[in-house]
C-alpha positions as CSV (number, residue, x, y, z in Angstrom):
1,K,-0.1,0.1,0.2
2,Y,1.1,3.3,-0.6
3,T,0.4,5.5,2.4
4,N,1.7,8.6,3.7
5,R,3.8,9.7,0.9
6,M,6.1,12.6,1.1
7,I,9.2,14.4,-1.1
8,T,12.2,12.3,-0.7
9,T,15.3,14.4,-1.0
10,D,18.0,11.5,0.2
11,F,20.7,12.0,-2.0
12,I,22.3,8.9,-1.5
13,Y,18.9,7.1,-2.7
14,I,18.0,9.5,-5.4
15,F,21.8,9.0,-6.8
16,L,21.8,5.5,-6.9
17,N,18.8,5.0,-8.6
18,L,19.6,7.3,-11.0
19,F,23.0,5.6,-11.6
20,M,21.3,2.5,-12.1
21,L,19.3,4.1,-14.5
22,I,22.3,5.6,-16.3
23,V,23.7,2.0,-16.5
24,F,20.8,0.5,-18.2
25,I,20.6,3.1,-20.5
26,V,24.2,2.9,-21.8
27,T,24.2,-0.5,-21.4
28,G,21.5,-0.7,-23.5
29,R,23.2,1.6,-26.6
30,L,26.1,-0.7,-26.4
31,I,24.1,-3.7,-26.8
32,S,22.4,-2.2,-29.5
33,K,25.7,-1.1,-31.5
34,D,27.0,-4.7,-30.4
35,K,24.5,-7.5,-30.5
36,K,27.3,-10.4,-30.6
37,N,28.8,-9.4,-27.3
38,Y,25.9,-9.2,-25.3
39,W,27.0,-10.2,-22.0
40,K,29.9,-8.3,-22.6
41,Y,27.8,-5.1,-21.4
42,A,24.8,-7.0,-19.7
43,K,26.9,-8.2,-16.7
44,W,26.7,-4.6,-15.5
45,P,22.9,-4.1,-15.1
46,V,23.0,-7.3,-13.3
47,I,25.7,-6.1,-10.9
48,T,24.0,-3.1,-10.3
49,F,20.6,-4.1,-10.1
50,T,21.7,-7.0,-7.4
51,L,23.4,-4.7,-5.4
52,I,21.2,-1.5,-5.3
53,L,17.9,-3.3,-5.0
54,G,19.7,-6.3,-2.8
55,L,20.9,-3.7,0.2
56,R,18.0,-1.6,0.4
57,L,16.4,-1.4,3.6
58,N,13.1,-2.5,4.8
59,R,11.9,-1.2,1.2
60,G,8.8,-2.9,0.0
61,H,6.2,-3.8,2.5
62,D,6.8,-7.2,2.7
63,Y,10.6,-6.7,3.6
64,I,10.6,-7.8,7.3
65,H,7.7,-10.5,6.8
66,Y,10.5,-12.7,4.6
67,M,13.3,-12.1,6.9
68,E,10.8,-13.7,9.3
69,V,10.1,-16.2,6.7
70,Y,13.7,-16.7,6.3
71,R,14.9,-17.0,10.1
72,Y,11.8,-19.6,11.3
73,D,10.8,-21.2,8.0
74,L,7.2,-19.6,7.9
75,E,6.4,-21.0,4.7
76,K,7.2,-24.6,4.7
77,E,5.0,-25.4,2.0
78,Q,6.9,-23.4,-0.4
79,V,9.5,-26.1,-1.0
80,L,11.8,-24.9,-3.3
81,F,11.7,-21.8,-1.7
82,T,12.8,-22.9,1.5
83,L,15.1,-25.1,0.3
84,F,17.0,-22.0,-1.5
85,N,16.8,-20.2,2.2
86,H,18.4,-23.4,3.9
87,F,21.2,-22.9,1.1
88,L,21.7,-19.4,2.2
89,K,21.7,-20.6,5.6
90,S,24.1,-23.2,5.0
91,L,26.7,-19.9,4.0
92,D,25.8,-18.2,7.2
93,T,24.0,-15.6,4.9
94,G,22.1,-13.1,7.5
95,A,18.7,-11.9,7.3
96,H,19.0,-8.7,6.2
97,W,21.5,-9.9,2.9
98,I,18.9,-12.5,1.6
99,F,17.6,-9.7,-1.1
100,I,21.1,-9.5,-2.6
101,W,20.1,-13.3,-3.9
102,Y,16.6,-12.7,-4.6
103,S,17.2,-9.3,-6.6
104,G,20.4,-10.7,-8.3
105,A,18.3,-13.9,-9.5
106,F,15.5,-11.8,-10.5
107,I,17.8,-9.7,-13.0
108,L,20.4,-12.4,-14.0
109,G,16.8,-14.1,-15.3
110,A,15.8,-10.9,-16.8
111,M,18.7,-10.5,-18.5
112,F,19.0,-14.0,-20.0
113,F,15.1,-13.0,-21.4
114,L,16.0,-9.8,-22.5
115,K,18.8,-11.5,-25.0
116,S,15.7,-12.6,-27.0
117,I,15.0,-9.3,-28.1
118,R,18.4,-7.4,-27.8
119,E,18.1,-5.3,-31.0
120,Y,16.0,-3.2,-29.3
121,S,18.1,-3.2,-26.1
122,K,18.5,0.8,-26.5
123,W,14.8,1.4,-25.4
124,V,13.8,-1.8,-23.9
125,L,16.6,-2.1,-21.0
126,P,16.0,1.6,-19.2
127,L,12.4,0.8,-19.6
128,F,12.1,-2.5,-17.9
129,L,14.1,-1.0,-15.1
130,I,11.3,1.3,-14.5
131,S,8.4,-0.8,-15.2
132,F,9.7,-3.6,-12.9
133,T,11.9,-2.5,-10.0
134,T,8.6,-2.1,-8.0
135,F,7.8,-5.7,-8.6
136,S,10.9,-6.7,-7.5
137,E,10.5,-4.5,-4.5
138,Y,7.1,-5.2,-3.3
139,M,6.5,-8.6,-4.3
140,I,9.4,-10.4,-3.0
141,R,9.0,-14.0,-3.2
142,Q,7.1,-13.9,-6.5
143,A,9.6,-11.5,-8.0
144,F,12.0,-14.3,-7.1
145,G,10.2,-17.2,-8.5
146,Y,9.4,-14.9,-11.7
147,T,13.2,-15.7,-12.5
148,F,11.7,-19.1,-14.0
149,V,9.1,-17.3,-15.8
150,F,11.2,-15.0,-17.6
151,I,13.5,-18.2,-18.5
152,F,10.0,-19.9,-19.6
153,M,9.5,-16.9,-21.8
154,L,12.9,-17.6,-23.5
155,F,12.4,-21.0,-24.4
156,M,9.1,-20.1,-25.9
157,F,10.8,-17.4,-27.9
158,N,13.0,-19.9,-29.1
159,E,11.9,-21.4,-32.1
160,K,15.0,-23.0,-33.6
161,M,15.3,-25.4,-30.5
162,P,13.4,-28.3,-31.2
163,K,9.6,-28.5,-30.2
164,Y,10.1,-31.4,-27.5
165,K,13.5,-30.2,-26.0
166,R,11.9,-26.3,-25.5
167,W,8.3,-27.9,-24.5
168,A,10.4,-29.9,-21.6
169,C,12.5,-26.9,-20.8
170,M,8.8,-25.0,-20.7
171,L,7.7,-27.5,-18.2
172,V,10.4,-27.6,-15.8
173,C,10.5,-23.7,-15.7
174,F,7.0,-23.8,-15.0
175,L,7.4,-26.1,-12.0
176,L,10.2,-24.1,-11.0
177,S,8.2,-21.2,-11.0
178,Y,5.2,-22.6,-9.7
179,S,6.7,-24.1,-6.8
180,I,8.1,-20.7,-5.5
181,H,5.1,-19.0,-5.7
182,S,1.9,-20.6,-7.2
183,A,0.6,-17.1,-8.9
184,N,3.7,-17.4,-11.5
185,G,2.1,-20.4,-13.0
186,I,-1.0,-18.8,-13.8
187,T,1.4,-16.2,-15.4
188,C,3.2,-19.0,-17.8
189,I,-0.2,-20.6,-18.5
190,I,-1.5,-16.9,-19.5
191,D,2.0,-16.5,-21.7
192,I,1.4,-19.7,-23.6
193,G,-2.1,-18.9,-24.3
194,L,-1.3,-15.5,-25.6
195,Y,1.7,-15.8,-27.7
196,Y,0.6,-19.5,-29.1
197,T,-3.4,-18.7,-30.4
198,I,-3.3,-14.8,-30.5
199,K,-1.3,-13.8,-33.7
200,K,-2.9,-10.4,-34.2
201,P,-2.4,-7.2,-31.4
202,F,-5.8,-6.7,-30.1
203,P,-7.3,-4.2,-31.9
204,A,-7.2,-0.7,-30.7
205,F,-11.0,0.3,-31.6
206,A,-12.1,-2.1,-29.1
207,T,-9.4,-2.0,-26.5
208,I,-9.2,1.8,-25.9
209,P,-13.2,1.9,-25.1
210,L,-12.7,-1.2,-22.9
211,Y,-9.7,0.1,-20.7
212,I,-12.2,3.5,-20.4
213,I,-15.1,1.5,-19.7
214,A,-13.0,-0.2,-16.7
215,S,-11.1,2.5,-15.5
216,F,-14.5,4.9,-15.3
217,Y,-17.3,2.9,-14.8
218,L,-16.5,-0.8,-13.9
219,Q,-13.6,0.3,-11.0
220,K,-17.0,1.6,-8.9
221,N,-19.5,-0.8,-10.3
222,F,-18.3,-4.0,-11.0
223,D,-20.4,-7.0,-9.8
224,F,-17.8,-9.5,-8.1
225,S,-20.1,-12.4,-7.9
226,Y,-19.0,-13.2,-11.3
227,L,-15.7,-14.0,-9.8
228,N,-16.9,-16.7,-7.4
229,G,-15.9,-19.8,-9.6
230,I,-12.5,-18.1,-10.6
231,L,-11.5,-17.1,-6.7
232,S,-12.6,-20.6,-5.6
233,F,-10.5,-22.3,-8.2
234,L,-7.7,-20.2,-7.1
235,G,-8.2,-20.8,-3.3
236,D,-8.3,-24.6,-4.1
237,Q,-4.6,-24.3,-6.0
238,N,-3.2,-22.2,-3.3
239,D,-3.4,-22.4,0.5
240,K,-2.7,-18.9,1.2
241,F,-4.7,-17.5,-1.6
242,S,-7.6,-19.6,0.1
243,A,-7.2,-17.3,3.5
244,Y,-8.3,-14.5,0.8
245,T,-11.3,-16.3,-0.6
246,D,-12.5,-17.6,2.5
247,N,-13.1,-13.7,3.5
248,A,-14.0,-12.9,0.0
249,D,-16.6,-10.2,1.3
250,R,-13.6,-8.4,3.0
251,W,-10.9,-9.0,0.0
252,F,-12.8,-8.8,-3.1
253,G,-16.1,-6.8,-2.6
254,N,-16.9,-3.1,-2.5
255,D,-15.8,-3.1,1.3
256,A,-12.5,-4.0,0.2
257,K,-12.0,-0.9,-2.0
258,E,-9.4,1.3,-0.3
259,N,-9.3,4.9,-0.8
260,I,-5.6,5.1,-0.3
261,Y,-5.5,4.3,-4.2
262,D,-7.7,6.9,-5.3
263,R,-6.0,9.1,-7.6
264,N,-6.0,12.9,-8.1
265,P,-8.6,13.3,-11.1
266,I,-5.9,15.2,-13.2
267,I,-3.9,12.5,-12.9
268,K,-5.9,9.9,-13.5
269,I,-6.9,11.8,-16.9
270,I,-3.1,12.3,-17.8
271,Q,-2.7,8.1,-17.2
272,T,-5.9,7.2,-19.3
273,I,-4.6,9.4,-22.4
274,G,-1.0,8.1,-21.7
275,E,-2.1,4.6,-21.7
276,C,-4.8,5.0,-24.5
277,S,-1.9,6.6,-26.7
278,L,0.4,3.7,-26.1
279,I,-2.5,1.2,-26.8
280,Y,-3.3,3.2,-30.0
281,L,0.3,4.1,-31.3
282,G,1.5,0.2,-30.5
283,Y,-1.3,-1.0,-32.5
284,Y,-0.6,1.2,-35.3
285,I,3.1,0.4,-35.7
286,L,2.8,-3.4,-35.0
287,Q,0.1,-3.0,-38.3
288,L,3.0,-1.6,-40.3
289,K,6.0,-3.5,-38.8
290,K,4.8,-7.1,-37.4
291,N,6.5,-8.6,-34.9
292,Q,5.3,-12.0,-32.9
293,K,7.2,-11.3,-29.7
294,M,6.3,-7.7,-29.4
295,I,2.6,-8.6,-30.6
296,F,2.8,-10.9,-27.4
297,F,4.1,-8.3,-25.1
298,Y,1.7,-5.9,-26.4
299,N,-1.2,-8.0,-25.7
300,L,-0.2,-9.1,-22.6
301,F,0.1,-5.0,-21.7
302,I,-3.8,-5.0,-23.1
303,C,-4.9,-7.3,-20.7
304,G,-2.6,-6.1,-17.9
305,A,-4.1,-2.4,-18.4
306,I,-8.0,-3.6,-18.3
307,V,-7.5,-5.6,-15.2
308,S,-5.7,-3.2,-13.4
309,Q,-8.0,-0.5,-14.0
310,C,-10.7,-2.3,-13.4
311,F,-9.7,-3.7,-9.7
312,Y,-7.3,-0.3,-9.1
313,S,-8.8,-0.1,-5.8
314,L,-8.7,-4.0,-4.6
315,E,-4.9,-4.3,-3.5
316,I,-5.1,-8.2,-4.1
317,L,-6.9,-8.3,-7.5
318,R,-4.9,-5.7,-9.0
319,R,-1.5,-7.5,-8.2
320,M,-2.7,-9.9,-10.9
321,G,-3.2,-7.6,-13.3
322,D,0.0,-5.5,-12.6
323,I,2.0,-8.0,-13.4
324,M,0.7,-8.0,-17.3
325,Y,0.5,-4.5,-16.9
326,W,4.1,-3.7,-16.2
327,Y,4.9,-5.2,-20.2
328,W,3.9,-1.7,-21.3
329,A,7.9,-1.3,-21.1
330,F,7.9,-3.7,-24.1
331,P,5.4,-1.9,-26.5
332,L,6.5,1.7,-25.8
333,A,10.1,0.4,-26.6
334,Y,8.8,-0.7,-29.7
335,V,7.1,2.7,-30.9
336,L,10.2,4.9,-29.7
337,Y,12.5,1.9,-32.0
338,N,10.0,2.8,-35.0
339,K,9.7,6.4,-34.0
340,K,10.6,7.5,-37.7
341,V,8.4,5.2,-39.4
342,I,5.7,6.5,-37.1
343,T,6.3,10.2,-38.1
344,T,6.5,9.1,-41.7
345,T,3.3,7.6,-42.3
346,F,0.9,9.3,-39.7
347,K,-1.4,11.7,-41.3
348,N,-2.0,13.9,-38.8
349,K,1.1,15.1,-37.1
350,L,-0.7,17.5,-34.4
351,V,-2.7,14.5,-33.0
352,L,0.8,12.1,-33.5
353,D,2.5,14.8,-31.2
354,F,0.0,15.1,-28.9
355,M,0.1,11.0,-28.3
356,M,3.8,11.4,-28.3
357,M,4.0,13.8,-25.2
358,S,1.5,12.1,-23.4
359,L,3.6,9.3,-23.2
360,L,5.7,11.2,-20.8
361,F,3.3,9.6,-18.2
362,Y,5.4,7.0,-17.8
363,A,8.4,9.4,-17.0
364,Y,5.9,10.4,-14.3
365,E,5.5,7.3,-12.7
366,Y,9.2,6.9,-12.5
367,L,9.9,10.1,-10.9
368,K,6.8,9.3,-8.2
369,Y,9.0,6.4,-7.3
370,L,12.2,8.2,-7.2
371,F,10.9,11.2,-5.2
372,L,7.6,10.6,-4.0
373,R,8.2,7.8,-0.9
374,E,6.7,6.5,2.1
375,P,9.0,7.6,5.4
376,G,11.7,5.5,5.6
377,M,11.4,3.9,2.2
378,Y,14.7,4.7,0.6
379,K,17.3,3.4,3.5
380,F,20.0,1.1,2.6
381,L,21.6,-1.5,5.1
382,W,24.4,1.1,6.0
383,D,21.8,3.1,7.5
384,L,21.4,0.5,10.2
């Protein structure tokens, strides 16, 4: 939850995050120019992200919880996660230092995955950092398990690999990611469904109205009885989620809506314009330059944006949409990569300029992360 936000002026926090962003920007440019030597440059984002995110102190609302999980094996039903923690204990790893390992696994898996689209690294790398950093901070175990979702997608994209080997590797990654956090298994299933069955981008003339309806109507008026079947199924699959489904009125009804998530009306309008612009421009360029990977990312982003808007004030359901929504980094990178093509083919230059300007909303999201944090959410281990 985001409560009691205040302007952050902590120099070290701001400097280290900007330094990390610069590393990702420079690395992206170098990889775009020298695609054959990917790991010559990719190691630097891995090192930087691992240390800066791993050395954070009490940033992310589950931070203290996972220190307790590590100390006392509180989530023994997550066998692989517990085994990994036992491995860390065998190395005499202190509870505050486990986040270096979690962050390192996440970014290493991400960089293996991003190698499959390295031709767009100039834009993808910094945008990926901006969009997925919050995930690593706030959903610690799920983000750690997402390491294998990234590798799952890497195999999914590898059309040159023999089919039986590819599916075998995907199955292993699915089981690993699921055994750490069951929600990751659902993510893998959605990925397969979108990548193998939807070969075209969702049409903007349909998705933009759906997005607006979700944001301005369903967000306040959704009938949660429609979700009973899905929630029961999810509860049967996961003991932790069943604690939510057993108290559905509390977690998934109108009483669960939290005013702390309500946005300033002006910010909501800016967000709506920015996200609808990305939906339209992404669809526009994918019509001109088809790319199956980018179509997959675009469709994933669309699904996440609509779900997130529909359940914006409901933390549990919104999380499910946010995981997909954060893939906005990829269609945005594709739009920026093909900006010249868009500029030379788009008929109304004034409308295009307005839509391109509205994409700065995503810069606002990063600036908010950088400068507007809850008290204490900008410390590092040396502040102990």
